[in-house]
ROKOL-507583 format. One line per 8 residues: number of its first residue (from 1); their letters; for each residue x, y, z negated of N, C-alpha, C. Coordinates in steps of 0.1 Angstrom, whole numbers, plus 5000, padded with zeros to 4 digits. Layout:
N
NUM> a> X,Y,Z,X,Y,Z,X,Y,Z; ...
This chain:
283
1> mnntatll> 4590,4048,7414,4597,4036,7416,4591,4027,7426; 4600,4022,7435,4595,4013,7446,4589,4000,7441; 4579,3995,7449,4574,3982,7446,4582,3972,7454; 4591,3965,7446,4600,3956,7453,4600,3942,7446; 4607,3933,7454,4610,3920,7449,4624,3917,7449; 4630,3910,7439,4644,3907,7440,4646,3892,7438; 4654,3886,7447,4657,3872,7447,4672,3870,7443; 4673,3862,7432,4686,3859,7427,4689,3844,7430
9> iscpdkkg> 4701,3841,7436,4704,3827,7440,4718,3824,7436; 4719,3812,7431,4733,3806,7429,4732,3791,7434; 4743,3788,7441,4743,3774,7447,4757,3771,7452; 4759,3758,7456,4772,3754,7462,4774,3762,7475; 4787,3767,7476,4789,3775,7488,4790,3767,7501; 4783,3771,7510,4783,3765,7524,4778,3775,7535; 4780,3771,7546,4777,3781,7558,4761,3782,7558; 4757,3794,7562,4743,3795,7566,4733,3800,7556
17> ivasvanf> 4739,3802,7543,4730,3807,7532,4724,3821,7535; 4733,3830,7537,4728,3843,7539,4719,3845,7551; 4722,3838,7562,4714,3839,7574,4700,3832,7572; 4700,3821,7564,4687,3814,7562,4678,3823,7553; 4684,3830,7543,4675,3839,7534,4671,3851,7542; 4680,3857,7550,4676,3869,7558,4666,3866,7568; 4667,3854,7575,4657,3850,7585,4644,3847,7578; 4644,3841,7567,4631,3838,7560,4623,3851,7557
25> lyehnani> 4631,3861,7552,4625,3874,7548,4620,3881,7560; 4628,3881,7571,4625,3888,7584,4612,3882,7589; 4611,3868,7589,4599,3862,7594,4586,3866,7587; 4587,3871,7575,4576,3875,7567,4576,3890,7565; 4583,3897,7575,4581,3912,7576,4587,3919,7564; 4597,3914,7558,4604,3921,7546,4613,3932,7552; 4613,3943,7544,4623,3953,7546,4634,3953,7536; 4645,3947,7539,4656,3945,7529,4662,3957,7525
33> lhadehqd> 4663,3960,7512,4668,3973,7507,4683,3971,7503; 4686,3960,7496,4699,3957,7491,4702,3942,7493; 4714,3938,7497,4719,3925,7497,4733,3924,7493; 4735,3917,7482,4749,3916,7476,4752,3901,7474; 4765,3898,7476,4769,3884,7475,4783,3882,7469; 4785,3871,7463,4798,3868,7458,4802,3853,7460; 4814,3850,7463,4819,3837,7464,4829,3834,7453; 4827,3823,7446,4837,3818,7437,4844,3807,7443
41> nenklffl> 4855,3810,7449,4863,3800,7458,4869,3789,7449; 4872,3792,7437,4878,3781,7428,4867,3771,7425; 4855,3775,7422,4844,3765,7418,4835,3762,7430; 4838,3768,7441,4830,3766,7454,4815,3769,7451; 4813,3781,7445,4799,3785,7443,4796,3798,7451; 4783,3800,7453,4780,3812,7461,4768,3819,7453; 4768,3832,7453,4758,3840,7445,4752,3851,7454; 4739,3852,7453,4733,3862,7463,4722,3869,7455
49> rtewdlmd> 4721,3882,7457,4710,3891,7452,4705,3898,7464; 4692,3896,7466,4685,3904,7478,4673,3910,7472; 4671,3923,7475,4660,3931,7471,4653,3936,7483; 4639,3936,7484,4632,3940,7495,4619,3948,7491; 4615,3956,7500,4603,3964,7498,4590,3955,7501; 4580,3956,7492,4569,3947,7494,4557,3953,7502; 4560,3965,7507,4548,3973,7513,4543,3965,7525; 4551,3959,7534,4546,3952,7546,4549,3937,7545
57> fsinreef> 4553,3933,7533,4556,3918,7532,4543,3910,7534; 4544,3899,7541,4532,3893,7546,4527,3881,7538; 4535,3877,7527,4531,3865,7519,4530,3869,7504; 4521,3863,7497,4520,3867,7483,4529,3858,7475; 4528,3859,7461,4537,3852,7452,4536,3837,7453; 4524,3832,7453,4523,3817,7454,4528,3812,7467; 4524,3819,7478,4530,3815,7491,4545,3815,7492; 4551,3825,7486,4565,3826,7486,4572,3814,7480
65> kklftqta> 4566,3810,7467,4572,3799,7460,4571,3786,7469; 4560,3784,7475,4558,3772,7482,4567,3772,7495; 4567,3783,7502,4575,3783,7515,4590,3784,7512; 4594,3791,7502,4609,3793,7501,4615,3780,7495; 4607,3772,7488,4612,3760,7482,4620,3751,7492; 4615,3751,7505,4621,3744,7515,4635,3748,7518; 4638,3760,7519,4651,3766,7520,4659,3763,7508; 4653,3765,7497,4661,3763,7484,4666,3748,7483
73> kkfqmdwk> 4658,3739,7487,4662,3725,7486,4674,3722,7495; 4673,3728,7507,4683,3726,7517,4697,3729,7512; 4698,3740,7505,4711,3745,7500,4713,3743,7485; 4705,3735,7479,4706,3732,7464,4706,3744,7456; 4698,3753,7459,4697,3766,7452,4691,3766,7438; 4698,3773,7429,4691,3776,7417,4687,3791,7418; 4673,3793,7419,4669,3806,7423,4657,3811,7414; 4655,3824,7413,4643,3831,7408,4640,3843,7415
81> iryssdkl> 4627,3846,7414,4623,3859,7420,4616,3867,7410; 4618,3880,7410,4611,3889,7400,4606,3901,7408; 4595,3906,7403,4589,3918,7410,4590,3930,7401; 4592,3941,7407,4594,3954,7399,4582,3958,7391; 4571,3953,7396,4558,3957,7388,4557,3949,7376; 4564,3938,7374,4563,3930,7362,4574,3935,7352; 4570,3945,7344,4580,3949,7334,4582,3939,7323; 4595,3939,7319,4599,3930,7308,4594,3937,7294
89> nvalflsk> 4589,3928,7285,4586,3934,7272,4598,3932,7263; 4602,3943,7257,4615,3943,7249,4612,3947,7235; 4620,3940,7226,4621,3944,7212,4635,3949,7209; 4636,3960,7203,4649,3966,7199,4652,3963,7184; 4663,3958,7181,4668,3955,7167,4679,3964,7163; 4679,3968,7151,4690,3976,7145,4691,3975,7130; 4702,3979,7125,4703,3980,7110,4704,3995,7106; 4716,3999,7101,4716,4013,7097,4720,4023,7107
97> edhcladl> 4728,4019,7116,4733,4028,7127,4722,4029,7138; 4718,4042,7142,4706,4043,7151,4710,4050,7164; 4723,4051,7167,4727,4059,7179,4724,4051,7192; 4725,4038,7192,4721,4030,7204,4706,4029,7205; 4699,4029,7194,4685,4029,7195,4680,4042,7201; 4685,4053,7196,4681,4067,7201,4684,4068,7216; 4694,4063,7220,4698,4064,7235,4688,4056,7243; 4685,4044,7239,4676,4035,7247,4662,4041,7247
105> lyryknne> 4658,4046,7235,4645,4052,7235,4644,4064,7244; 4654,4073,7244,4655,4084,7253,4653,4080,7268; 4661,4069,7271,4661,4065,7286,4648,4059,7289; 4642,4053,7279,4628,4046,7281,4618,4058,7284; 4618,4068,7276,4609,4079,7277,4610,4086,7291; 4623,4086,7295,4625,4093,7308,4626,4084,7320; 4621,4071,7318,4619,4061,7329,4633,4058,7336; 4643,4059,7329,4656,4054,7334,4658,4040,7335
113> infnikmt> 4651,4032,7327,4651,4018,7326,4637,4013,7327; 4635,4003,7336,4621,3999,7339,4617,3987,7330; 4614,3991,7317,4609,3981,7308,4599,3987,7299; 4593,3978,7291,4583,3982,7281,4589,3978,7267; 4592,3989,7260,4596,3987,7246,4585,3985,7237; 4583,3973,7232,4570,3969,7224,4572,3972,7210; 4584,3972,7204,4586,3973,7190,4601,3975,7187; 4603,3981,7175,4616,3982,7169,4616,3974,7156
121> isnypnak> 4626,3966,7154,4626,3958,7141,4640,3962,7134; 4640,3963,7122,4652,3966,7114,4651,3960,7100; 4663,3957,7095,4663,3953,7081,4665,3964,7071; 4665,3977,7076,4664,3989,7069,4653,3999,7073; 4649,4008,7065,4638,4017,7068,4641,4030,7076; 4654,4032,7078,4658,4045,7082,4654,4049,7096; 4651,4039,7105,4648,4042,7119,4633,4044,7121; 4625,4043,7111,4610,4043,7112,4606,4056,7119
129> elsefyni> 4611,4068,7114,4606,4080,7119,4610,4082,7134; 4622,4078,7137,4627,4079,7151,4618,4071,7161; 4616,4058,7156,4608,4049,7165,4594,4055,7167; 4588,4059,7156,4574,4063,7157,4573,4077,7165; 4584,4085,7165,4584,4097,7173,4581,4093,7188; 4586,4082,7192,4585,4077,7206,4572,4068,7208; 4564,4068,7197,4552,4059,7197,4554,4044,7199; 4566,4040,7192,4570,4026,7192,4567,4020,7178
137> pfyeipst> 4560,4009,7177,4557,4004,7164,4570,3999,7158; 4572,4002,7145,4584,3999,7137,4581,3988,7126; 4588,3979,7126,4587,3968,7116,4600,3967,7107; 4598,3968,7095,4610,3967,7085,4609,3952,7080; 4619,3944,7083,4620,3931,7078,4633,3930,7070; 4633,3933,7057,4646,3932,7050,4652,3919,7049; 4666,3919,7050,4673,3907,7049,4674,3902,7034; 4672,3889,7033,4673,3883,7019,4683,3871,7020
145> dnrekdeq> 4684,3864,7009,4693,3853,7009,4688,3841,7016; 4675,3841,7020,4669,3830,7027,4667,3834,7042; 4678,3831,7050,4678,3835,7064,4666,3828,7072; 4664,3816,7068,4653,3808,7076,4639,3815,7075; 4637,3820,7062,4624,3827,7060,4624,3840,7067; 4635,3847,7066,4636,3860,7073,4633,3858,7088; 4639,3848,7094,4638,3846,7109,4624,3842,7112; 4617,3835,7103,4604,3831,7106,4595,3843,7106
153> kilsvlgk> 4597,3853,7098,4590,3866,7098,4592,3873,7111; 4605,3873,7115,4608,3880,7128,4601,3873,7140; 4601,3860,7140,4595,3853,7151,4580,3855,7151; 4574,3857,7139,4560,3859,7138,4557,3873,7145; 4565,3883,7141,4563,3896,7147,4565,3897,7162; 4575,3890,7167,4578,3889,7181,4566,3882,7189; 4561,3872,7183,4549,3865,7189,4537,3873,7191; 4536,3884,7185,4524,3893,7187,4525,3900,7201
161> snidliil> 4537,3901,7207,4538,3910,7219,4544,3903,7230; 4546,3889,7230,4551,3882,7242,4564,3888,7247; 4574,3889,7238,4587,3895,7240,4595,3887,7250; 4600,3894,7260,4609,3887,7271,4623,3889,7268; 4627,3899,7260,4641,3903,7258,4643,3910,7245; 4653,3905,7237,4657,3912,7225,4670,3919,7228; 4671,3931,7224,4683,3940,7224,4687,3943,7210; 4700,3938,7207,4705,3941,7194,4713,3954,7195
169> arymkifs> 4707,3965,7191,4712,3978,7193,4719,3982,7179; 4730,3974,7176,4737,3975,7163,4729,3969,7152; 4724,3956,7154,4718,3949,7144,4729,3940,7137; 4731,3942,7125,4743,3937,7118,4740,3924,7111; 4731,3915,7116,4728,3903,7111,4731,3892,7122; 4735,3880,7118,4738,3869,7128,4725,3860,7128; 4720,3858,7140,4708,3849,7141,4714,3834,7141; 4706,3826,7135,4710,3812,7135,4708,3805,7149
177> pefiqkfg> 4715,3794,7152,4712,3787,7164,4697,3783,7166; 4691,3780,7155,4677,3776,7155,4668,3787,7160; 4671,3800,7155,4663,3812,7159,4665,3813,7174; 4678,3813,7179,4680,3815,7193,4673,3805,7202; 4672,3793,7197,4665,3782,7204,4650,3785,7205; 4645,3788,7193,4630,3790,7192,4626,3802,7200; 4633,3813,7199,4630,3825,7207,4629,3821,7222; 4640,3815,7227,4640,3810,7240,4642,3819,7252
185> npiinihh> 4643,3832,7249,4646,3842,7260,4659,3849,7257; 4664,3856,7267,4677,3863,7265,4678,3873,7253; 4689,3874,7248,4692,3883,7237,4705,3890,7241; 4705,3904,7242,4717,3911,7245,4722,3919,7232; 4735,3918,7230,4741,3923,7218,4752,3934,7223; 4753,3945,7215,4764,3953,7217,4774,3951,7206; 4786,3947,7209,4797,3945,7199,4806,3957,7200; 4810,3963,7189,4818,3975,7189,4833,3971,7189
193> sflpsfvg> 4837,3963,7198,4851,3962,7202,4852,3956,7216; 4864,3956,7222,4866,3951,7235,4869,3937,7234; 4859,3928,7233,4861,3914,7233,4870,3908,7244; 4878,3898,7241,4877,3890,7228,4885,3895,7217; 4890,3907,7217,4896,3912,7205,4887,3916,7194; 4890,3914,7181,4883,3918,7170,4868,3914,7170; 4866,3901,7170,4853,3895,7168,4848,3897,7154; 4835,3895,7151,4830,3895,7138,4828,3909,7132
201> arpyhqay> 4829,3910,7119,4826,3922,7112,4838,3932,7112; 4834,3945,7110,4843,3956,7109,4854,3957,7119; 4851,3956,7132,4861,3956,7143,4869,3969,7143; 4863,3981,7140,4871,3993,7140,4881,3993,7130; 4878,3987,7118,4888,3986,7107,4899,3976,7111; 4895,3966,7118,4905,3956,7123,4915,3963,7134; 4909,3972,7143,4916,3979,7152,4926,3988,7146; 4921,3996,7136,4929,4005,7129,4941,3998,7122
209> ergvkiig> 4939,3987,7116,4949,3980,7109,4960,3974,7118; 4955,3971,7130,4964,3965,7141,4972,3976,7148; 4967,3989,7147,4974,3999,7154,4972,4000,7169; 4961,3995,7174,4959,3995,7188,4958,4009,7195; 4960,4010,7207,4959,4023,7214,4947,4024,7222; 4939,4014,7223,4926,4014,7230,4915,4007,7222; 4904,4014,7221,4892,4007,7215,4881,4006,7226; 4871,3998,7223,4862,3996,7234,4849,3990,7228
217> atahyvta> 4839,3987,7237,4827,3981,7233,4823,3970,7244; 4816,3961,7240,4812,3949,7248,4798,3946,7246; 4790,3945,7258,4777,3941,7258,4776,3926,7263; 4770,3917,7256,4771,3903,7260,4757,3897,7256; 4755,3885,7263,4744,3877,7259,4747,3869,7246; 4737,3867,7238,4740,3860,7225,4738,3845,7226; 4748,3838,7221,4748,3824,7221,4750,3820,7206; 4750,3806,7204,4751,3802,7190,4765,3805,7185
225> eldqgpii> 4775,3806,7193,4788,3810,7189,4790,3824,7188; 4794,3829,7176,4795,3844,7173,4804,3851,7184; 4798,3862,7190,4805,3871,7199,4812,3863,7211; 4807,3852,7215,4813,3844,7225,4805,3843,7238; 4793,3849,7238,4784,3848,7249,4788,3854,7262; 4783,3851,7273,4787,3858,7286,4787,3873,7286; 4797,3879,7290,4799,3894,7290,4792,3900,7301; 4784,3911,7298,4777,3918,7309,4785,3930,7313
233> dqdtlris> 4789,3938,7303,4795,3951,7306,4805,3954,7294; 4816,3962,7298,4826,3966,7288,4831,3980,7292; 4837,3987,7282,4844,3999,7285,4854,4003,7274; 4863,4011,7276,4874,4014,7267,4876,4029,7266; 4883,4033,7255,4888,4047,7252,4901,4046,7246; 4910,4055,7251,4924,4056,7245,4923,4063,7232; 4931,4059,7222,4932,4065,7209,4947,4066,7206; 4950,4072,7194,4963,4074,7191,4965,4072,7176
241> hrdsienl> 4978,4073,7171,4981,4071,7158,4975,4082,7149; 4970,4092,7155,4964,4103,7147,4950,4100,7143; 4944,4091,7149,4929,4087,7147,4928,4080,7134; 4919,4085,7125,4915,4077,7113,4904,4067,7117; 4901,4058,7107,4890,4049,7109,4877,4056,7112; 4874,4067,7105,4863,4075,7108,4863,4080,7122; 4874,4084,7127,4875,4089,7141,4872,4078,7151; 4877,4067,7148,4875,4055,7157,4860,4052,7158
249> iqkgkdie> 4853,4052,7146,4839,4049,7145,4831,4059,7153; 4835,4072,7152,4827,4082,7159,4829,4082,7173; 4842,4080,7178,4844,4080,7192,4838,4067,7198; 4839,4056,7191,4833,4044,7195,4818,4044,7198; 4811,4052,7191,4796,4053,7192,4792,4057,7207; 4800,4066,7212,4796,4070,7226,4798,4059,7236; 4809,4051,7234,4811,4039,7243,4800,4029,7241; 4797,4027,7229,4786,4016,7226,4774,4020,7233
257> kivlsrav> 4769,4032,7233,4756,4037,7239,4757,4034,7254; 4768,4038,7260,4769,4038,7275,4769,4023,7279; 4778,4015,7272,4779,4001,7276,4766,3993,7274; 4759,3995,7263,4747,3989,7261,4736,3992,7271; 4735,4005,7274,4725,4009,7283,4727,4004,7298; 4741,4004,7301,4744,3999,7315,4741,3983,7316; 4744,3976,7305,4741,3962,7305,4726,3959,7305; 4718,3966,7297,4704,3964,7297,4698,3968,7311
265> kshiedrv> 4702,3978,7317,4697,3982,7330,4701,3971,7340; 4713,3966,7340,4717,3955,7349,4708,3943,7347; 4705,3939,7335,4697,3928,7332,4682,3930,7337; 4677,3942,7334,4663,3946,7337,4662,3946,7353; 4672,3950,7360,4671,3951,7375,4676,3938,7382; 4677,3928,7374,4681,3914,7379,4694,3915,7388; 4704,3921,7381,4717,3922,7387,4727,3912,7381; 4723,3904,7372,4732,3896,7365,4729,3881,7367
273> liygnktv> 4739,3873,7371,4738,3859,7373,4748,3852,7363; 4743,3843,7355,4752,3837,7345,4756,3823,7351; 4769,3820,7350,4773,3806,7353,4785,3802,7343; 4783,3791,7337,4793,3788,7326,4791,3798,7315; 4802,3804,7311,4803,3814,7301,4807,3828,7308; 4804,3829,7321,4808,3841,7328,4795,3847,7334; 4797,3859,7340,4786,3865,7347,4791,3870,7360; 4782,3871,7370,4783,3880,7382,4774,3891,7380
281> vfd> 4779,3903,7380,4771,3915,7378,4772,3923,7391; 4761,3924,7398,4761,3931,7411,4758,3946,7409; 4765,3954,7417,4764,3969,7416,4749,3973,7420
């Protein structure tokens, strides 16, 4: 994997942004590998993702922050830079269904996604063997009637490993707004329907009862409002009147795995910019 840096920028749209960033990087001997941009004409916003090779780059991290701040102020940029060598520490959550967990663990083992899986947390014991097969610590934290106490236990476990990202790989419990605030870092969820249709519990049953001809899956960031966070990735599959609920569930599992892994990869590779309740996801 290349040793690269990625700069993500959002700011008011005006002339000269791309040229200023490109010139700054050129002046410090950067070899730009990818440059993607998007204009939101309605809101007059501009989004930019630039990735470059660090091999011959002439300034270090602290110098970059100091020097680039001048350009950022000129264009009122909201910006961040991340380095590929700084892998995010990830915690995977699940309940009974382990297909999304198995997929992410496999991709992790084969270096398809550049992150560190530090732990698996579940409110059931069934994924212990699978997690430990990949040498990932497994924590069973059963759900009780005292959600506050349960969440304190979870936060305590997360605090042991400096977790940067939680991935809800079919974790069927709802976090409180207080938990989301205390954790303070992104949480990605896979919802087994094509949002905004069929929010909440048992979406495949809802789809079956409604007689839809398409089912889907949605990966989104978690917010205090259930299943309403900014969407990162989605996909669908055609079905028919011949499909039972069991068929829908089985077919949906494949979509869930694909959508979640794509969303996680986009986040890990700094391809996602959030604005309002929407996202820009660069290819």
